[in-house]
N, C-alpha and C positions, 0 to 999 in steps of 0.2 A: 095820757095814753100809755098804754102798756107796751113793753118791748116784746118783740117776737123772737124768742130764743132760737128758733129754727133758722130764721133769716140771718141772725147774728152768726150762728155756726156756719151757715152756708157761706157767708162773706169771709169769715176767717179761713175756712177751708179753701176758698178760691185764692185768697191772698197767699196762703202758704204754698199752694200749688204753683202759683206764678213765681214765688220766690225760689222755689226749688228749680223750676224750669230755668229761671235766669241764672241761677248758680251753675246749673249743668251747661248752659250755653257759654257762660264765662269760663268754665273749666275746660270745655272742649276747645274754645278759642285759644286758650293758653297752651293747651297740648299741641294744637296745630302750629302755633308760633314756635314752640320749643322744637318740634320736629323739623320745621323749615330751617331754624337756626343750626340744628345739628347737621342737616344735609349740607348747608353752606360751609360749615366748619370742616366737614369731612372732605368736600371738594377742595377746599383751600389746603388742607393737610396733604391730600394726595398730590396736588400740584407742587407743594413745597418739597415733598418726598422725591418727586421726579427731578426737580431742579437740583436737589442735593446730590442725587445719583449722577446727573450730568456733570456737576462740579467735581464730584469724586473721580469720574472717568477722565475729565480734562486734567485734573491734578495728577492722575497716574501717567498720562501721556507726557505731561510737563516733566515729571520726575525721570521718565525714561530718556527724554532729550537731554536733561541735565546730566544724567549718568553717561550718556554717549559723548556729550561735549567734554565732560571731565576726562574720559578715557582718551579722546583725541588730543586734548591739551597735554595730558601726561605723555602721549607718544611724541608730540612735537617737542616737548621739553627734553625727552630722552635723545631725540635726533639732534637738537641744538647742543646738548651736552657733548654728544659724540663728535659733532663737527667742530666744536670749540677745542676739544682735545686734539683732533687731527690738525687744526690750524696751529696749535701750540707746538706740536711735533714738527710740522713743516717749518715753522719759524726757527726752531732749534736746529734743524738740518741745514737751513740756509745760512744760519750764523756759523755753522761748523764747516761750510763748503770751502771757503778760502784756505783754511788749514788743511783740509783733505786734498785740495788741488796742489797745494805746496808740497805735500808729502808725495804725491804722485809724480810731479815733475822732477826730472833729474837736474843736477847742477849744470848750468850752461857751460858749454865747451867752446873754446875759441877755434873757429875754423881757419885753417891755413890753405891758401890757394896755391896750387902747383901749376906750373906752366910747362906744357909739353912742347918744347921748342922744335922737336922733330916734326910735329904735325902742323906747324904754322907755315903760312905762305906769305912771303913779303911781296905785296903788290906795289909796283912802281907807278907813281902817278905824277902828273905835272898839272898843278892847279886843281881842277876838278875832273880831269880826264886821265885815263890810263895810258901809259906809254907802251907801245909795242914796237918790235923790230921788224926787219924784213921777213924773218921766219919766226914762228911761234908754235909751241906744242899746245894743242887744244884737246879737250876731252869731248867726244861726241857720245851723247846718251839719248836714246839707244844708238848704237849697239853696246856702248860702254867700252870704247877704245880710245887710246891716246894716239893722235895722228899729228903729223907735221903740216902746218898750213903756211902758204905763202901769202903775204900781205901785198895787195896790188891796189894802189890809190887810183890807177887809171881804169880799173874795172868797176862797173856800177853794181853788179849783183854778185852774190856769193855763188860758188860752184863746188859741187861734190862729185867725186868719182863714183859712178854707179856701174858696176860690171854686171853683164847679163840682164840688162834692163828689159822687163816685160810689162806691157800695159794690159790691164783688165778692168772689169766693171764690178762694182759691189754696191748694192742698194741704190742703183741709179747714178752713182758717182764714179768718176775716173780714178783708178788706183794704179800704182806701179809697184813692182817687186824687183829688187835688185840686191846686189852683194857689195859689201864693204870689207876690204881686207886691212888687217892691222899690220904692225911691223913684222910679225911673224906670219909665215904662210898658212899655218894651221888656224889662225885667228880670223878666217873668212866668215862673215856673219851675214845672214839673209835678213833684209828689212822690207817691210811693206808700209807704204805711206799713201794717204789720199792726196790727189793732185789738186792744188789750189787753183791753178790756171796753167795755160800753155803759153810760152813766150818764144819769140824768134830771136836767136842770137847770131849776130854777124861777126865774122872774123876775116882777116886778110886772105886766108886761104879759102874762105867760103863766102863769096860775095852775095849769094842769094840768101844766106842764113839757114840755120837749122832749127827745127821746132823742138823745144825741150820742155819737159814738165817742171813745174815749180812746186816744191814741197816745203814743209816746215820741219826743222831739226833743232834739237836742244844742244846748245854749245856752251862749254865752260872754259873761260880764259880769264886769268887774274881774278878780279872780283865780279866778273860778269857771268851770270847764270840765267840765260834767257833762250827763247826759241827764235830762230831767224829763218828767213826764206833762203832756199838754195835751189839753183837750177841743177838738174841731174844730167850728166854726160859721161861717156866713157873717157876717163883721163888716165887710163892705164899706161899710155905711151908717154905721159908726163912724169916728172920726178916727184911732184907733190900731189896728194889726193884732194886737198882742200885749197880753195882760193877764197880769200876774204876781200871783198870789195867795199865800195863806199856805203852800201846799205848796212854794213856792220860797223864801220868806223865812225859814221856821222854821229856826233853828240856823245860818243863813247870813248874814243881813243885818239891819241896822237901817234904818228909814225916817225920813228927814228930809223931812217933807211940805212944808216951806218952801223946798226947793231942787229944782233940776232938773239932770239930766245931771252928777251928781257924779262918776261913774266915767268915766275916759277911754275913748273908743271903741276897740274891737279893730280892729287893722289887720293883715290877713293878710300873710304874707311874700310878697315878689315872686317869681314863678316865673322861673327862669333858662331862657332859650330855648336849645334845643340848637343 
């Protein structure tokens, strides 16, 4: 049989065409794969770039905080150094304090006590009680007068001469106004006192008794300086303006009826003129 050259050529031509097409397909497939790989690489590179940017920003913030903390540490270190210096100065001052105080204090001087015998009063006592005589000089304050008192163990209450006695009311209470005269006529002093109560005093010449006001007066005799109750009455006809009875003597004094002016008189301190 003879070969047909045209068929052979046709077959070769078809084979070549298929080969070319296969090569083109293979090439185009390779290009597509390369493009996809490039796209994936580009996306990964962009993500990496963004991550690096974030890390750079975070690193910047961290560095700022480090700088701030370093500055604060430096400030605290400076304060600590200053405080340490102050403590050292204080310790030095404390160590020098005893010597400074010694320099300020003068040398001790020995005090000598002086006794003013003229201002002393010798109080006569027996056991734990003061001894008084039949008559004693007492100090009545107010009005600040030295008066002679008669001591009467038979009388219960004390009595004071009240001249020009006037009764009146003040803030709902009973008051009295009266005068007390000293040894000298010009020493007549007016006194006002609140009435503690009213009492009735009986005497031989007054069987029915007389109503008298009871007041408190401050009396000084010997070492006694207290307020005592006194009944007020006009005793100007009597020799002594004050009578001391048992409510003064009880638990305070013993009476030596054979003596007079046993206790030294009270002398008020002299007022210093300005």
